[in-house]
N, C-alpha and C positions, 0 to 999 in steps of 0.2 A: 510126530504125529503118530499114535499108536494103532494096532491092528488088532482085531479078534477074529477068531474062526468059530462059526455056529454053525453046527451040522457040516453041510458041504459048501459053505458059501464064506468068504472073506470078507470083512467090514473094515472101515479106518475111520477113525475120527474126523467128524466133520463140524460138529458144534460142541464146545466146551461146556461142561457143567455150569461154571460161572456166568456165561453168556445166557444158558437158559434161564437161570434164577434171576438175571437182571431182566430178563424180558417178562419174565412172569411177575415180578413185582412191579414193573410198568403197567402191566395189564391190569392188575389188580387196583391200582392207584387210579387209572382210568375208569374202570367199571365202578368203583367206589365214587368217585366224582359224579359219574353220568346217572347213577342209581340213587344219589343222595335224597333220604327221607323214604325211601323204600327198603322193604325186606325181600330181597329177591331170592329165588329158590333155584339153586345150582343144580342141573340135571348131568352128572358125569356119564359118560358113555364108556361102559366097560368093555373089554378089559383094558384097553390102550390109554385111557384118559385117567386112569385112577392116581397116578403119581403127579400129574398135572392138576388135577382138580383138587387134591390133598394141599398141595403147594399153593396154589391160587388163593383157596380159602383161608389159608394161614396168614395171607399178606393181605386182605380184605380189611377195610376199617370201617365198616358201615355192618349191622347187624344183616346176618344171611343164613339160608339153611341149605343144606345138600342133601341129595337122594341119587341114585344110580339107576340107569336102564342097561340092559345088556343087548345088543343089536350085532349081528353077524354078516359080513360080505365077502370075507377074505378066506383065500385059500392059498397057503404056502406064501409067494411073494406077489400074487395078484388078486385084485378084485374079481368076484364071481359076479358080480353086476346084479345079484340078488340079495336084497336085505331080508333077513329073517329076525323078527322081535323074539327075543327069547326070555327075557325078563321085563315084565311091564311096570308101570308107575302105579303107585299105590295111593299118593297125594292128590288131594283135591286141589286142582289148578284154577279153579274159577276166581277171576279177578287178581291172579297172581301175576306177578312179574317174573318171567322163567328164562333163564340163562343156560342154553345147551352148552356143556363143556366137553368137546371133541378134541382126540388127538390129531388126528389129521383129517383135510378135507380134499378129496381129489375129484372125482366126478358130480359129487353134491348129491348124489342119489339116496344116501343114507341120511343127509341131511334133510331132503326135502321130503322123505317119508316121515322123518321124525316131526318136522314141523307139521306137516298134515295131520299127523296123529294128536299131536298136542292140541292144534287148533280145533279139534272137535270137544276138548275139555275147557273151552272158554277161557283161557287166561287173558290178563289185560293184555299182555305184549310178551312175544318170544324173541330172544336175542340169541345168537350164536357166537361162541369164543372157542377159536381152534389155535391149538399149537402151532399146527404147521397147517399151510395151505400150498397145494400145487395149482398155480392158475393155469397152466398150459392143458391141465386134464378136466377142466370145469366143462361139464355139459348140461347142468341144470341152473336154471335162475334163480339163484338165492343169495340173500344178502348176508355176509359174513360181518358182524358188527365189531369183533375184536379177533384179530390175528397176530400172533407173535413172530412167526417167521414164514414168509414166502419162499418155497423153496423150488429147485428143478425137479424134473419127474425121475428121481431116483429112489432105489428102494432104501429107507433108513431102518435101523433099530436103536434101542435104548430109551432111556427115560420113559418106561410103561410101553413103549412099540416092541413089538416081537417079530421074529420070524419063526415059525410053526411053533410058537409057543416059549421060545427062547430068547433070551436078550432083553426081557423088560427090566431086568434088575441093574442094567448098565447106567452109570451116571450121566456119561456123555451120549452125544447122537451120533452113530455110526452109520456111513454111507456103504452101500455093497460096492465092492470092487470088482469090476468086470475081468475076467481071468480069460 
C-alpha cells in the first residue's frame, strides 16, 4: 500500500486503478442496457467528475452526449453546505434523458439542488450516476440510480477528486491517514 503527501496531509491507497476501471465499465454496461433506444445527455459535474465522466462515456455502447456543469460546495476537506452554481447548462433539456455524473455524493445537497434546477428545464427524466457514495452522510431524500462505490466517511483524493486543488491526477483512490 503506497502513501502520498499532499500539502499537510498524508494519504494511503484504498482503491486501485484496476478496480475503478472495472466498476466504471460495469456501470457503463448497466446504463447502456437501461437506456437502450435513447440518447442520454450526460452532465458531468466539474471539477471532480471529469475523469470519471470521460472514462464512463468511452465505455458506453449506445449513442450519448456529454456536457459539463460546475458547482462548488467544498473548502479544504469539508463541505461548506452551500452550493454555488459556477458554470451553467447551455443545452436544451426538454424531453431529454439526463444522467448527472458526480464524483461523490455525501449529504446529497448538491444533487438535490442540481435535480431541482434541471427539473425546471423539462427533461423526460433525470438520473444520478455517482462514482462514490457515503450513505452515512446522506441528509437529503434523493435517488442514486448508479453507484460505483459505497464508502465510509473518510476523505479521499485521486481519480479526479482533490485536496485543495491537488491530487486529481492520481490514478488510484487514496484515503486520508489520521495522524
